[in-house]
Backbone as JSON Lines, residues from 0, in Angstrom:
{"i":0,"aa":"M","n":[-14.93,-86.8,22.66],"ca":[-13.61,-86.88,22.61],"c":[-12.76,-85.77,23.28]}
{"i":1,"aa":"N","n":[-12.11,-86.22,23.87],"ca":[-11.33,-85.19,24.94],"c":[-9.81,-85.26,24.35]}
{"i":2,"aa":"V","n":[-9.69,-83.91,23.95],"ca":[-8.3,-83.73,23.4],"c":[-7.74,-82.44,24.13]}
{"i":3,"aa":"T","n":[-6.45,-82.46,24.39],"ca":[-6.0,-81.03,25.22],"c":[-4.82,-80.42,24.34]}
{"i":4,"aa":"A","n":[-4.81,-79.36,24.53],"ca":[-3.3,-78.33,24.17],"c":[-2.85,-77.66,25.29]}
{"i":5,"aa":"T","n":[-1.75,-77.12,25.09],"ca":[-0.98,-76.34,25.98],"c":[-0.84,-75.01,25.36]}
{"i":6,"aa":"L","n":[-1.14,-73.99,26.27],"ca":[-0.95,-72.41,26.03],"c":[0.62,-72.45,26.17]}
{"i":7,"aa":"S","n":[1.17,-72.01,25.11],"ca":[2.73,-71.47,24.98],"c":[3.24,-70.37,25.79]}
{"i":8,"aa":"S","n":[4.51,-70.08,25.62],"ca":[4.82,-68.92,26.37],"c":[4.46,-67.8,25.47]}
{"i":9,"aa":"K","n":[4.38,-67.8,24.26],"ca":[3.89,-66.85,23.5],"c":[2.31,-66.51,23.47]}
{"i":10,"aa":"F","n":[1.56,-67.23,24.19],"ca":[0.15,-67.25,24.45],"c":[-0.43,-68.0,23.09]}
{"i":11,"aa":"Q","n":[0.12,-68.84,22.57],"ca":[-0.4,-69.56,21.46],"c":[-0.94,-71.04,21.71]}
{"i":12,"aa":"I","n":[-1.85,-71.52,20.95],"ca":[-2.58,-72.78,21.13],"c":[-2.41,-73.44,19.67]}
{"i":13,"aa":"S","n":[-2.01,-74.61,19.7],"ca":[-2.0,-75.32,18.41],"c":[-3.1,-76.05,18.44]}
{"i":14,"aa":"I","n":[-4.4,-76.23,17.49],"ca":[-5.45,-76.72,17.45],"c":[-5.21,-78.31,16.93]}
{"i":15,"aa":"P","n":[-5.45,-79.55,18.08],"ca":[-5.24,-80.6,17.49],"c":[-5.61,-81.17,16.01]}
{"i":16,"aa":"K","n":[-4.89,-81.87,15.15],"ca":[-5.21,-82.19,14.13],"c":[-6.69,-82.93,13.99]}
{"i":17,"aa":"S","n":[-7.14,-83.94,15.05],"ca":[-8.25,-84.53,15.01],"c":[-9.32,-83.58,14.95]}
{"i":18,"aa":"I","n":[-9.15,-82.55,15.81],"ca":[-10.63,-81.2,15.67],"c":[-10.13,-80.53,14.43]}
{"i":19,"aa":"R","n":[-9.08,-80.27,14.04],"ca":[-9.3,-79.39,12.77],"c":[-9.86,-80.53,11.69]}
{"i":20,"aa":"D","n":[-9.69,-81.53,11.6],"ca":[-10.17,-82.52,10.78],"c":[-11.63,-82.62,10.54]}
{"i":21,"aa":"E","n":[-12.08,-82.98,11.71],"ca":[-13.48,-83.06,12.25],"c":[-14.3,-81.95,11.82]}
{"i":22,"aa":"L","n":[-13.8,-80.67,12.1],"ca":[-14.4,-79.56,11.8],"c":[-14.22,-78.54,10.67]}
{"i":23,"aa":"H","n":[-13.29,-79.44,9.9],"ca":[-12.75,-78.94,8.77],"c":[-12.3,-77.27,8.65]}
{"i":24,"aa":"W","n":[-11.51,-77.5,9.55],"ca":[-11.1,-76.18,10.03],"c":[-9.64,-75.87,8.94]}
{"i":25,"aa":"E","n":[-9.34,-74.7,8.24],"ca":[-7.99,-74.8,7.57],"c":[-7.24,-73.66,7.84]}
{"i":26,"aa":"A","n":[-5.92,-73.74,7.55],"ca":[-4.84,-72.56,7.87],"c":[-5.16,-71.37,7.27]}
{"i":27,"aa":"G","n":[-5.34,-70.27,8.02],"ca":[-5.61,-68.71,7.44],"c":[-7.1,-68.7,7.67]}
{"i":28,"aa":"Q","n":[-7.81,-69.56,8.2],"ca":[-9.32,-69.14,8.56],"c":[-9.37,-68.19,9.84]}
{"i":29,"aa":"E","n":[-10.3,-67.54,9.63],"ca":[-10.64,-66.45,10.66],"c":[-11.39,-66.92,11.91]}
{"i":30,"aa":"F","n":[-11.05,-66.51,13.23],"ca":[-11.94,-67.15,14.18],"c":[-12.35,-65.84,15.15]}
{"i":31,"aa":"V","n":[-13.33,-66.2,16.04],"ca":[-13.64,-65.04,16.84],"c":[-13.87,-65.75,18.38]}
{"i":32,"aa":"F","n":[-13.42,-64.98,19.4],"ca":[-13.25,-65.72,20.79],"c":[-14.46,-65.25,21.25]}
{"i":33,"aa":"I","n":[-15.47,-65.91,21.99],"ca":[-16.4,-65.45,22.88],"c":[-16.33,-65.87,24.36]}
{"i":34,"aa":"P","n":[-15.97,-64.98,24.99],"ca":[-15.99,-65.51,26.57],"c":[-17.14,-65.79,27.17]}
{"i":35,"aa":"K","n":[-17.11,-66.96,27.82],"ca":[-18.16,-67.67,28.32],"c":[-17.8,-68.5,29.7]}
{"i":36,"aa":"G","n":[-18.21,-67.98,30.78],"ca":[-17.98,-68.4,32.27],"c":[-16.59,-68.28,32.2]}
{"i":37,"aa":"N","n":[-15.96,-69.31,32.82],"ca":[-14.43,-69.41,32.95],"c":[-13.49,-69.97,31.68]}
{"i":38,"aa":"G","n":[-14.28,-69.76,30.49],"ca":[-13.74,-70.21,29.22],"c":[-13.92,-69.44,28.14]}
{"i":39,"aa":"A","n":[-13.83,-69.95,27.01],"ca":[-14.33,-69.04,25.75],"c":[-14.72,-70.09,24.76]}
{"i":40,"aa":"L","n":[-15.6,-69.59,23.98],"ca":[-16.16,-70.41,22.61],"c":[-15.19,-69.98,21.65]}
{"i":41,"aa":"L","n":[-14.63,-70.9,20.78],"ca":[-13.93,-70.45,19.54],"c":[-14.51,-70.89,18.09]}
{"i":42,"aa":"M","n":[-15.09,-69.79,17.48],"ca":[-15.85,-70.1,16.58],"c":[-15.36,-69.61,15.14]}
{"i":43,"aa":"P","n":[-15.59,-70.32,13.93],"ca":[-15.11,-69.53,12.82],"c":[-16.02,-68.6,12.38]}
{"i":44,"aa":"V","n":[-15.32,-67.41,11.71],"ca":[-16.06,-66.39,11.28],"c":[-16.47,-66.67,10.06]}
{"i":45,"aa":"P","n":[-17.83,-66.8,9.75],"ca":[-18.66,-67.38,8.32],"c":[-18.31,-66.18,7.35]}
{"i":46,"aa":"E","n":[-17.86,-66.86,6.06],"ca":[-17.49,-66.17,4.8],"c":[-18.88,-65.5,4.58]}
{"i":47,"aa":"L","n":[-18.9,-64.17,3.81],"ca":[-20.03,-63.57,3.51],"c":[-21.05,-64.36,2.64]}
{"i":48,"aa":"D","n":[-20.56,-65.06,1.74],"ca":[-21.54,-65.9,0.77],"c":[-22.29,-66.85,1.7]}
{"i":49,"aa":"E","n":[-21.66,-67.48,2.68],"ca":[-22.33,-68.29,3.56],"c":[-23.52,-67.79,4.42]}
{"i":50,"aa":"L","n":[-23.56,-66.38,4.35],"ca":[-24.74,-65.64,4.92],"c":[-25.81,-65.46,4.25]}
{"i":51,"aa":"F","n":[-25.46,-65.56,2.97],"ca":[-26.6,-65.28,2.01],"c":[-27.98,-66.12,2.29]}
{"i":52,"aa":"G","n":[-29.17,-65.5,2.45],"ca":[-30.56,-66.25,2.57],"c":[-30.54,-66.69,4.19]}
{"i":53,"aa":"I","n":[-29.76,-66.51,4.92],"ca":[-29.96,-66.42,6.26],"c":[-31.07,-66.0,7.03]}
{"i":54,"aa":"A","n":[-31.69,-65.11,6.37],"ca":[-32.85,-64.1,6.95],"c":[-34.02,-64.47,6.02]}
{"i":55,"aa":"A","n":[-33.96,-65.4,5.31],"ca":[-35.18,-65.34,4.26],"c":[-36.33,-66.08,4.81]}
{"i":56,"aa":"G","n":[-37.64,-65.45,4.71],"ca":[-38.62,-65.45,5.5],"c":[-38.9,-64.74,6.94]}
{"i":57,"aa":"A","n":[-37.9,-64.12,7.25],"ca":[-37.86,-63.31,8.26],"c":[-39.14,-62.2,8.41]}
{"i":58,"aa":"N","n":[-39.71,-61.96,9.55],"ca":[-41.01,-60.96,9.43],"c":[-40.44,-59.7,9.62]}
{"i":59,"aa":"A","n":[-40.55,-58.82,9.18],"ca":[-40.04,-57.53,9.31],"c":[-40.88,-56.55,9.7]}
{"i":60,"aa":"D","n":[-42.18,-56.99,9.99],"ca":[-43.31,-55.84,10.45],"c":[-42.93,-55.14,11.7]}
{"i":61,"aa":"D","n":[-42.26,-55.67,12.67],"ca":[-42.18,-55.12,14.06],"c":[-40.33,-54.79,14.06]}
{"i":62,"aa":"Y","n":[-39.76,-54.33,12.84],"ca":[-38.55,-53.74,12.67],"c":[-38.55,-52.51,13.14]}
{"i":63,"aa":"R","n":[-37.53,-52.12,14.03],"ca":[-37.06,-50.83,14.66],"c":[-36.01,-50.0,13.55]}
{"i":64,"aa":"D","n":[-36.45,-48.75,13.22],"ca":[-35.48,-48.1,12.54],"c":[-34.82,-47.34,13.18]}
{"i":65,"aa":"R","n":[-33.32,-46.68,13.01],"ca":[-32.6,-45.98,13.99],"c":[-33.6,-44.52,14.25]}
{"i":66,"aa":"S","n":[-34.24,-44.16,13.29],"ca":[-35.46,-43.04,13.77],"c":[-36.32,-43.27,14.88]}
{"i":67,"aa":"D","n":[-36.53,-44.65,15.34],"ca":[-37.32,-44.88,15.94],"c":[-36.83,-44.84,17.69]}
{"i":68,"aa":"R","n":[-35.66,-44.71,17.46],"ca":[-34.87,-44.74,18.88],"c":[-34.88,-43.43,19.6]}
{"i":69,"aa":"Q","n":[-35.02,-43.77,20.86],"ca":[-34.78,-42.46,21.58],"c":[-33.48,-42.22,22.06]}
């Protein structure tokens, strides 16, 4: 799907409705811009409850603490 948008004189871009609907993005949602080459990735910032359990089963045997740093 190729959809375009234009940067306004106030440096704002409206995200096309087809993209908002497909990705379930809502008004007021927070996003992060990640520079990538000549462009940027636009990613929604996850809610805290969405991160619960993300590291379940992670092996912490080789974990470095601040006291380990030189």
